[in-house]
N, C-alpha and C positions, 0 to 999 in steps of 0.2 A: 504494500500500500504506500502510495506517495505521501510524504509529509508536507505540511504547509511550509516548514522551514526550507525544504529542498526546493519547492516552487519559488519561494521568495528569493532565495540565493540565486537561482537561475535567472529570474527576470530582472535582477539588479545588475546583471552583466551588460556593459555598454556595447561590447563587441562579441558577435556570435557568428558561427558558421551555420549554413543551412544546406542540407542535402535533400534533394527531391523537388527542386524547381525545374519545371519543364520548359522546353523551347517553344511549345505552342501557347503558353501563357494561361492555360485554362485549368490547371490543377490546383489543389489546395496549397501546395508548396508555393506557388506564385502568389496566391492570395495572402498567405502568411508573410512572404517576403515584402510585398507592397505595404501591408498593414504595419508590420514591425518597423520598416524603414520610415514610414510616415510618422511614427511615434518616436523617432530619434535613435533607434538602434542602428549600429554600424554592422551590416551583414555582409558576409563573404559567401558567395555561392560556390558550392562544390558540384561540379558536373563533369563526368568523365569524358565527354565528347564535345561539348559546346565551348566556344571561345568566349561568347557573351550570351547572357540571358537577361531580359528585363533592362537592357541597356547597361548592364554591369559586367565587369570581367568575371570569368569563371576560372576555378582552379580544379585541376584534375583529381586531386586528393586532399585530404585534410593536412597531410604533411607538407603540401605546397603553399599553404596560406601565407600571405605576406606579413602577418603579425600573429602574436599569440591571441587566442580568443578565450572568452570566459566559459563557453559552452558550445554545444552543437545541437541544433534542432534537426531531427530526422523525420522526414515526411516521405517515406519510401514504403513499399510493401514489406510485410513481416519477413519474407524470405531473404530480404536484402539488409535487414536491420542488424543482425549479428555481425556481419562483415563490417558494417559502418561503425558499430560500437568498438570492434577490435581496432579499426583504423584510428578512431578517436583516442583510444588508450595509447596506441603506439605513438601518436602525435603529441601526447602529453595533455590532452584535453580531459579534464576530470569531471565535467558536468555534461549530462546527456538528457535531452528531452525527446522521448519517443512519442511523437504526436499520436493522438487517439487513432487506433487502427494500424499503427506501425509496429507496435510492440510484439515481441516474440518471447517465448519462455527462455530460449537459449540466450538472447540478448540480455534479458533481465538477469539471468543467472551469471553471465559474464560480468555484468556491472557489479553485482553483489560480491562475487569472488575476487574482483580486482579493485574494489574500493572506489568505484565511480559513482558519484551522486547521480541518481537518475529519477526522471519523472516518467511515468507510464500511464496510459489511459486517460490523459487529460488534454484538453485543447488549449494551446498556449494563448490563443486570442481571448480566452476567458480571464486570463490573469495578467497579461502584459498591457497595462493601461487600457482596459477594455472599453469599447464603445458599443452602442446598440448595433446589432442584436446580441452580441456576446455578453454585454453587461446584463441584459435581461436573462440570458441563459444562466449566467453565474448566480444571479439573484434566485432563480428557481431552484438551482442545485443547492444553494444555501438553505432554502426552505425545506428541501427534502433531506438535508443532512448528508449530501453527497460530495461536499467540498473536502479537500485534504485538511486534516487536523494537525 
C-alpha cells in the first residue's frame, strides 16, 4: 500500500523523468507530461526511439538524462514496468511512480527488495497540484477513504 509520505516526497521533486509519452500525443503519458509541465515540473522524456516528443528532446534511457532527477513516472504497460524500474535503480533514481495501470507484482517486489520508494495504483494528477476533474476525483476518494494514509 502506498503511503501519503511517499506520495508527498515524490510530488515535491522539481525534476522528474517520464517514461511512456507517445509520439502520437494521445496517450495518458502525454496528458501527464503536459499537465505536470504546466504546473512547473521540469520533465525529461525517456523514449527509446523518438528524438523529440511534445516539442521536447527525448532520451533513450534513464541513464542518458542530462541531470539527476528526483523520481521517474512510469506510464507504460505492466509488462514493461519491471525493466523500467530496474533501469531507474541502475541510474540511481530512488523514487518511482507506477501510474495506475502500470504496476506489476515483479516491479513492486523489485522496488521493495532494492529500497526504492514507490507509488503504485495511484494517479499522479490527483496529487501533483490537482485541478478539476482530478481535484474532484481526489475529493471523492477522500470521502471513500481510498487516499494513501
